[in-house]
N, C-alpha and C positions, 0 to 999 in steps of 0.2 A: 424543916422537920420532913417535909415530903421527900427532900433528897435523901434524908437519913433512912426514911422508911423504904424508899426505893433500893437503897443501897443494901440495907438489910435484908430486904426481900431477895435480891439479886444473889446475895451471899447464901441465904438458905436454899435458894433454888439450886445453886452451883453445888452446894453440898449434897443436895439430893441426887443431882445429875452424877457427881462424882461417884457417890455410893452405888449407884445403879451400874454406871459404866465399870466400876471396879470389880463388882460381883460378876458382871458379864464377861469382863475381860479375862477373869480368872479361868473362864471356861474355854478361852481361845486356843490353848494348846491342845485341848481334847478335840476342838472342832477341826483343827488343822490336822490332826493325827487320823482321826476317824471322820471321813467326809459327811457333810451334812446332807440330808435329803433336801430338795428344793422347797418342799412344803415347810420344813423346819426353819429353813434359812428365810423364806418370804415371812413367816410369822415373827421371827425375831427381828427382822428388819423393821416391820411395820410397828412393832411394839416400842422400838427404840428409835424411831424416826425423830420424834419430837426432842428427845434428849440430845440426839446427835446434833440437830439443828442448832440447839441452844449452845452447845459446846463450840460449834464452829462460828457463832455469830457473837461471841463475847466481846463487848465494846472495849473493855479496859484491857484485854490481853492478859488478864490474871489468871486465865485457866488453861495455860498451855498443856498442863498435864491431861486436862479434860479433852482438849482438841486432839492431842496425840492418841488418846485412848479411843476416841470417836472415829478417827482416821484408820486406826488399826481395825476397829470393829467393821468398818466399812470395807476394807481390804480383804478381810476374811470372808465376809457374808455375800458380797456382791457376785462372785464367781458361782456361787450355789443358787442364786435366785433366778427365778423365771423371768423371761423377757417382759412379760406384762408387768411385773412388779417393779422392775428396773425402770420401765417407761414412765412410771408414776413419780419417780424421784429424780428426774433429770434436772429439777431445780436445784439439786445440790452442787451442780458444776460450778456456777459462779462463785459460790461460797468457797469451794476448794481451791478455785483458781486465785482468788483473792488471799487466801491463806498462803498459797504457794508463792506469791509475790513477795510477801513478807517474811518468808523463811530463809534463815541464814545458815543453818548447820545442814550437813550433807544428809543425815539420817532422816530428819523431818522433810526436806525437800524430796528426797527419793520415796518416802512414804506417800505424800501428798500427790506426787506425780503418778505413782503407781495406782492409787485410788482414782485418779482422773482418767487414766488411760483404761482402767478396767471398766469404769462406768461407760466411757464411750463406746468401748468395744462390745459391751453388753447390750447397746441400744440397737434395736432392729431398724428403726426408722431415723436416717440420718438427716440432719438439718444444718442450715447455715450456721445457727448458734453453736451447735455441737462442733462443727468444723472450726469455728473461730476459737473456741475454748481450747481445742486441741492445738492449734497454731500457737495460741498464747502460751500453753503449757510448754511446748518445745522452744519458744523464744526464750522463756524464763530459764528453762534447763541449759540451753546452749550458752546463755550469758553467765550462768553460774559456773559452768565448766570452763569457759574462757577466762573468768576472773581467778579461778583457782587451778589453772592448767598444770601448774607445777605439782599438783596433787594427783592428777589424772593417773589411773582410770577411777571413776566412780561406779562401781558395778550396778547399784540399784538405779542410778540415774541414766547411765548409758543404755541400760535394758529397757527403761521406759522410752528413751528417744527411739530405740530400734523397733519397738512395738508401735509407737506412734507413726513412724514411717510406713510400716506395713499397713496401718489404718489408712493413711493417705493414699496409698496405692489402690485400696478397694473403693475409695470415694472417687477416684478418677478425676481429680482436680488437674487443670492445666498446669503444666510445668512452668511455663514462662511467668505466669501470674504468681505462682508460689515463690519463685526466685526473686521477683521484684518487689512483692508486697510484704515480705516477712523478712525478719532478721537472722532466722536460725540457719538458713543456707549459707550466708557469708560467715557467721559466727563459727559453725562447724569447719568451714574450709580453713579459717584462720587456725583453728584448734588443731586440726589435722597438720597443718603445716608446722606448728610449733612442736608438736610431738615428733613428727617425722625427722625433723632437723636437730632434735636433741642428740647428744652424744649416745652412741649405741650401748656404751658400758653402763649408762644410768637408766636405760629403758629395759624393764623387766619383760619376760615372756608374756606375762598377763597383759601388760599394758599394750605391747604390740598386737596381740591377738584381739583385744577388744577394739583397738584402733582399726584394724583390717575389717573386723565385723561391721564397725560403724560405716566406714567407707563403702563397704559392699552394699549396704542398705541405702546409703545416699545416692549411689550410682544407680541401683535398682529403681529408686524412687524418682530422681531428677535427671538421670542419663549422665553420660560422660560430660555433657555440656555443663555441668555444675563444677567441673575443674578447670574449664577453659579460661576463666579470668586469670588463672595462675598455671600455666602448663609446666612450669618448673616442678610444682607439686606433682603433677601427673607423672613426669619422668622419674621423679624421685620415688613416688609411690610404686611404680611398676617395677623398678630396680629392686627395692626392698621386698616387694611381694615375690619376686623371682627367688631371691636369696632365702626367704622364709619358706617358700614351697620346697626347695631343695632340703632345707632342715627337716621339714615335716616328713618328707619322704625318707630321708636316712633315718629318722627316729619314729617311724610310723607306729611302732608299738608303744611309744611314750606319749606321742602327740594325739589330740583329739582328731577323729575324723572331720568333724565340723571345721577345724582350723584348716585342713587341707582343702576341703570343699570351698571355703571362703576364698582362700588364695588363687585357686583355679578359676573361680567364678570372676573375680576381679580381672584376671589375665584374659578371659574369654570376651569380657566386655571391652578391654583395651584393643585386643586385635579386631574386633568389630569396628571400633572407632576408626581403626586404620583403613578399614575397606571403604569407609563412606568418606569421599573426598572433601565434602563439605564441613566435616568436623575438624580435622587437624590439618595444619599445613604440611608440605612435604618433608620438611626437616625434622619436625617433631614426629611425624608418623614413621620416618625412618628409624629413629631412635627407639620409639616404642616397640616398633616391629622386630628390631634386632634383640630386644631384651625378652620379647615373648618367644622368638625363635630359640633363644638359649633355653628357656624353661621347657620348650616342646622337646628339644633334643635330649636334655637331661632326663624328662619324664620318660621318654620313649626308651632310653638306654636303662634306666632304672627298671622299667617293666620288663623288658627283654632279660636282663640280668637276673632278676628275681625268679623267673621262670626257668633259666638255664641252671641256677643254683638250687631250685626247688624250694625257695624261700616263699613262705605263706605270707602274703601281704593282705589277704582277706578280699571278699567280694565288693565291700563297699569302696575300698581303695581302688579296686580295678574299674569300678564304674565311674569313679571320679577322673580317673586318668583317661577312660574311654570318651567320656564327655569333653574333656579339655582337647583331647587330640583330634577329636571329630570336628570340633569347631575350628581348630587351627588348620586342619587339612582342608576343610571346606573353603577357607579363605586363602590360605597360603599355597595350597596344592602339595601333592605328594613329593614333587621335585625338590622342595625345600628341606627334605630329610635325606641323609645319605641313603643311597639305594638299598644296600644291605639291611640297614636299620629300618628302613621303610617296608621291606619284605617281611622282616621279622615281626614288626609291630603290627603289620596288617592283619595277620592271622589272629593275633590277640584282640585287636578290635573287632573282626568278625566274630569271634568266639563269644565276646560280651554282648554284641548285638544280638546274636542268636538266643542268648540267655535272656536278656530283657524283652525281646519280641515274644518269646514263648510265655513270659509272665505277664504280658499284656501291658508292659510299661511303655506306653506311646510316647511320651515326652523324651525319654531316653533313646528310644528305638529311631524316631525320626531325625535324630541328630546325625545319624550316619548317611541318610539319603542324598544330602547335597553333594558328598565327595566320594560316593561309593564307586564311582567310575575310576577313582585313583587307586583303587585296591587291585592287587594282581590277580586275584582269582575269586570267583563267587561260585560256591558249590550249590548243589540242587537244594539242600535243605534251608540254605540261607535264602534263595530265590523263593522258595516255598512260604518262608516266613515274611518276606517282603510283600508277596502277592496277598497272603492272608491279612497282613497288616493294612493294606489299602482297602480291600474289600470289606474289612470288619468295620471300617468307618461309616459304612452305609448299611446300618440294620434294616431289617424287614424289606430288603430289596431297593432301598432307595439309591444305592449305587447306580441304578439303571438310568437315573436321571442324568448321569454324567458318563454314560457307558463309553463314549468315544474316548474320554480322558482316561478312564480306568483301562480300556482294552489297550490304549497306547502305552500306559504304564507298564501293565503286564507284558505286553510283546517286547518292550524294550528291555526289561529286566530279564525275560527268557532269552533274548538274544545275547545278553551278555554272557550268559552261560555257554551258549553255542560258540561264541568267539573263542573262548578258551578251550573248549574241547577240540576245535579245529586246529589249534597249534599243536602240532604232534612232533615229539622229539623221539628220534629212533636211534637204535644203536648204530654207530658210525666208527670207521676206521679212517685213519688219515691216507690220502692219495699216496701211492708208491711212486709215481713219476709225474713229471711236469709241474712239480711244486716250485713255486716262485718264492714264497715266504711262508714260514710257520711262526706264529707269535703266540707264546704262552701268556697266561695271566690276563685274558681279555674278558671283560664282562659284557654279555649280549643283552640288549634292550629291545623288546617288541612293543611298539606303541607306548613307548615310555615306561614299561614294566619290566624290571630285571628278571631275566632267566636264570642267571648265575654266571659263574666264572668258567672259562673253558680256554681252549687253543683255537686260534684262528688261522686257517690255512687257504692260501691264495694259490690256486693251481691253474693250469692251461690245458691240461688234457681232458679227454672224454672218458669218462667212466660211468658205470651204473649206479648212481646214487638216487635214482627215481624209486622211491619206495612205495608210492601209492599207485602207480601205473607203470608196470614194466614194459608196456608196448610203446611208450613215448620215446621220442629221440632223446639222446643224451647230449649234453653240453658240458663244456668247462665250468667249473663252479667255484664259489666261495663256500668254504665248509667251516663250520663252527662245532667244535666238540666240547661237552661239559667236562670239567675236570674231574669231578667226583664220580659221575654216573656213567660216562662214556656215551651218553646220548647226545644227539645233535641234530642239525639240519643243514641242508645246503641250499644255495641259491645258483641258479643258471644265470649266466651273463645276460641272455636276451630278456630275462625277467627284471634286470636292474634297470629302472628308467634313469635313475640319477644317483651319483655318489659324490660326496665332497668332505672336506675337513670343516667341521663346524666348531667355531670357537665363541659361539654366542651363548653365553652363561645366563641370559634372561630367559631362554625358551627351554634349555636343559642344563643342569648344573655341572656338566663335565664336557671338556673338549673330547671330540669323538669323530669317528667315520660315520658320516650320515649317509644312509642307503635307502633310496626310495624304491619299492619293489612292486612291480605289477603281479599280483597274486595269480592272474589268469595265465600266466606264462611260467608260473613255478610249478614243476611237475611233481615235486616230492612232498609238498607241504601246502595245505590250504590255509588261507587267511580270511578274515572278514574284517570289515571296518569296526572300530570301537564306538559302541553306542554310548553317549554321554548322558547318563541318567540325571545329571544336573539340569539338562535342557528340557525334560519331561515335567509332568505337573504332579508327580507324587507328592512332593512337599507342600505345594499350594493346596491340594486336595485334602491332604491330612490337616493342614491348619484351618482351612475353610470349614471342615467338619467340627472343629473345636470352637468356631466362631472367633477365631484369633486374628483374623485379618479384616480390619475395618476400613483400611485405605489400600485400594488395589495398585495405587502407583508405588514403584519401588524407588527407594533412595538412590541418588546419584552414586555410582561406585567409583573408586579410584581405578584408573585405567591399569596402571602398574603398581602393585602393591609392593612396597621396598622390603622384601623379606631376605634379601642377600646383603652381604657386606660389600664395601667398595671394591675389594679385591676380587670378589666372586663375580662381580658385574663389570669387570675392567674391558671386556671385549665388545666390539660392535655386533649388531644383530645381523648376521650373516644370512640366516635361513628363514627369518620371520616371514618375509614377503613370500617366499616360495610356499611355506606352509599355508599361508592365507589363500594363495592362488590354488593350491591342491584342494583346499576345503571347499573354495567356491566351485572348482571344477567337478569335484565329487558331488556337490550338492545339485549342480545344474543337471548332470548326467545320471543322477541316481534313479530317477524315475524311468528312464529308458534302459536301464540295465537289468536284465532279467536274472542274472547271476549274481546273487550277493557275494559269492566268493571272489568274483573278479573285481577286487578293490584294491586301491594302493595302500601299502603298508610301510611304515617307517620303522627301519631297524637301525640301531645305533651300536657301534662297537667302541668299547672304551678300554684301551690298553692301560695295564698298570705304568708302563713306560711311554709317556706321551710323545717322547722324541721320535717314536717310530711312526707317527701318524703320516707323515709325508711319504715314507717308504711304502706303508700299506696303500696310500692312495695312488701312488704311481705304478705299483705293480697291478692294482685293479684296473687302472687305465690300460696298461700294456695288454693284459689279458682280454679285456673287453673288446679292444681293436681286434684280436684274433677271433673274435666270436661275435660278428656284427648281426643285428637282427635284420633279416631280409625285408621285413615290413616297415623299417625305420630309416628314413634317409638322414637322420641326424648323426653326426659324428662328433667325437670330442677332439676338436682341432688343437686344443692346448696340449693334448698327449700328457697329462698329468703335471704340467708345470704350475698350473694355477689351482689353488686349493679353494677358491671361492666360487660359489655358484654364479655362472654368467646368466643373469636374468633375461637378457634379450635372447640368447641362445635358447634358454629354457621355454620362453614364450613362443619361439619359432617352432621348437619341438612339439609343443602342445598343439600349435596351429596345423602342423603337418599331420598330426594324429587325427 
């Protein structure tokens, strides 16, 4: 009899709960359309809390409709409630998680998960219990997705997983313990592999987009290390993301900007994993880097072409391209892009940098700093933006506490402008006599930066090509003239310390004539050494100001980041040792040198016809013998026969000086 009374009582109570929830749920559409005030939401939540609890704790499971109505009520009300109100009802979490474990259909699973995530995100004071419930939720969701992977995607469920991952990042839980103590990292990795290995014709754009979004959030939360148990998934992922990014660019007017941003963010994290030698082994790193380089080339070409054709791709797309290429150049270097493409792309990168810096977008602006030395030219307004960016991170004069670092940064950036102001191209005409060789279609590089294509003339006569000081003696010269402008520069033979044929593609991406010039002996053009902004403390200062650095120790970086194909890296490193010795020589003597213009400068000549390299080298050797430096006892005994730098002779030359 008691059992009957209890059952009848429960039934009556459930009918009452049902009627209340039914009436209230009829108002949900109005609440969703017109946002509730926090006061109204608090009042409704408090008045319905007992009914919601009873609907969620039905022991016989007979009130599924009631629990569904209760969950929908919670999902609607929680976002509008005050934090203080939400804190009082954290006891709902275990009830919701228990319901989630028993849920079998997609809709109720998604609704329950959304309710749990909303409740957790609304709590101000995190706790171990809250974190546990969140992990349990993602465990259940990932298992659900894995069991029904053929039906992926589940928009509501994947959205809840993504929101949960964002919450994990705010709770700052250790990655290692997360991966070892919970099932969802392994479950999602298996799910990703299944989807990625599915035939492309059965994968919809929505499925691919949601999968990339999920992967992006997983890497953000757990790092690339999450993929390391199965590097084949990483390689496949990077390849597919490269392809999808190209599709998004080609159809940028049809695709979401978020899709493009997700693709490039995955590629950014992939190239960063290549840089750290402890993450990937060399063979995997090579394949990842090659794929990312393909994306960088395509993106740069697309951006340049869109400007040339005056196609409007939008500011958002340009900022996405800027972020990706900034990250790529910072790690791979400008030499991994074709020179002409690099020059064209650099102007676009600087343009976007100036735009975001003026808007005060610090995270986007600081991306340019690590590789700013790779760009061919910095204008006054860009330098001004950089300086203001640095100083602005120390309001109320706080920058004075690190005045030495700030002054060093500003001095370095200012010097970068002076460097390029001092490279002066003037109107030139080819020598009329004593010309040993004239070679068209030659690209000149100063300190790794392309000046353009022109004609290279190797002459033996003395002529007045001294443009900045007509009182100086004239010498026979190497003359280079720009094809389009008629401007150029000339090098006197006494100013040439060293010249050779370089086939070392690891230090420069083209075979070339390598010329080392003593600017103090060059009468017609001033040079200065290239300040490397990557070596100064701008980036660390900015990050420190945002409290973004907790560990001052830097990760161990890969010595040689494999961004070239095997064909591009086929030759030995002819000039690397010479470059290192010159750098050491310059650093040791820099303090004693009062004239910053009297620095060694590297110039490279890259002819379109590489078969003439030996001829150019030989003629320069012959002409240099006709113009010995009276203060230099060193002579080239090989007379142009050997194209490789003689290291012992070079060291002897340095010793004599």
